[in-house]
C-alpha positions, 0 to 999 in steps of 0.5 A, spaced: 468 499 198 462 500 203 457 496 199 452 499 204 452 506 202 449 503 195 443 500 198 437 504 199 433 503 205 425 504 204 421 505 210 414 502 211 415 497 205 411 493 203 408 494 210 408 499 215 414 498 220 418 494 215 425 497 213 426 494 206 433 494 203 433 496 196 439 493 192 437 496 185 441 502 187 447 498 187 445 494 181 445 500 177 452 502 179 456 498 174 463 498 178 459 497 185 455 491 182 461 488 179 465 489 186 460 486 190 460 480 186 467 479 186 467 480 193 463 474 194 467 470 189 473 471 193 469 468 199 467 462 196 472 460 191 476 455 195 469 451 197 470 448 190 462 448 189 459 445 183 453 449 182 450 455 185 442 456 187 439 462 187 432 464 190 428 469 186 429 475 186 435 477 189 438 470 188 438 471 181 441 478 180 447 475 185 447 468 184 447 468 176 453 473 175 457 469 181 456 462 177 459 465 171 465 468 175 466 462 178 465 457 172 459 453 175 452 452 173 446 456 176 440 453 179 434 457 179 429 457 186 422 460 184 416 461 187 411 455 187 408 454 180 413 458 176 417 452 174 415 447 168 418 441 170 417 436 177 419 440 183 420 439 190 417 445 195 418 448 201 414 453 205 418 459 209 416 465 213 418 472 212 418 478 217 411 480 213 408 474 211 410 467 208 411 464 202 413 457 198 419 456 194 420 450 189 426 447 185 426 442 179 427 435 182 433 433 177 436 440 178 442 437 183 445 431 183 447 427 189 454 429 191 454 435 188 457 441 192 451 447 192 452 454 194 446 458 196 446 465 194 441 468 199 439 475 202 444 475 208 442 483 210 439 481 216 445 477 218 450 482 216 446 487 221 446 482 227 454 481 226 455 489 226 451 489 232 455 484 235 461 487 233 459 494 236 462 492 242 469 492 240 472 499 241 475 502 235 482 502 238 481 494 239 479 492 232 486 490 230 487 482 228 493 478 228 491 471 224 494 465 222 492 465 215 491 471 210 483 469 210 480 475 213 481 481 209 474 481 206 472 481 214 476 487 216 474 491 210 467 490 211 467 491 219 472 496 220 478 492 222 485 492 221 489 486 220 496 487 223 499 481 221 499 474 219 502 468 222 503 463 216 505 467 209 501 466 203 495 463 206 498 456 205 498 451 210 505 449 207 508 455 207 513 457 213 515 464 216 522 465 217 524 466 224 525 474 223 518 474 221 515 471 227 520 475 231 517 481 228 510 479 229 511 478 236 514 485 237 507 488 233 503 484 238 507 487 244 507 494 241 500 494 240 497 490 245 493 485 241 489 480 245 488 475 241 491 471 235 485 468 230 486 461 227 482 457 223 478 451 227 479 446 222 487 447 221 490 451 227 498 450 226 503 449 232 506 456 230 500 459 232 501 456 239 508 457 239 507 465 238 502 466 243 506 462 248 512 466 246 508 473 247 504 471 253 497 473 255 495 472 248 489 468 247 488 463 241 481 464 238 479 458 233 474 461 228 470 457 223 474 459 216 471 457 210 468 451 213 462 449 217 461 446 224 458 440 226 451 439 229 450 443 235 457 447 234 453 454 232 456 454 225 452 449 221 450 454 216 453 460 213 449 465 217 450 462 224 457 461 222 458 468 221 454 470 227 458 465 231 465 468 229 463 475 230 461 473 238 468 470 238 471 476 236 467 480 240 468 476 246 476 476 245 477 484 243 472 487 248 473 491 254 
């Protein structure tokens, strides 16, 4: 399902020159709404989070059902002056102004893992712009684990094969499976094998060496990068991965 088809764009709102992404058209469609939340849940389930925090208003309509689906608590982030208890606040800039957000001071405890359900539409548009450099015939992926299905569906790529079956680092492909994957790479001319930067296996390097002239490209998959990596938060991680994929597959 292409969720972009369910999001209405309203020009010149709330100010001239702004193209407002209206998600109410997605929210009123029960199936699209459910599948959108399920798609997000599939992307973050492995992170073992304790809480989801969501800024009003889009963070509420996405974050709250996501928290229910994952079985964790939800922390509302509200505009300044809207929460009754003691709060901490921060200011931020919008493309059409500035505002302040607040959270209860006792909402999150030290050591808890928190996912922020925020608006990533602008990031998604930038990812699409970066990936536009990849021609249709080159949108073919060989990956180390089965963790790129959502990416492929969302950005019109095809996963041709996976080195480690089942997505487990403990799983081992058979020699026949590896031979078959090597043949797929030769037949299709795939230029790169995409691997998890945090857990690249020797099998990936061995497969690349066997095929020859295939680059192993390490991406940030399910984990953020250290300071200075260009993948310090989810948005920058998406952009960094998109640039690495585009660079590997573009002509």
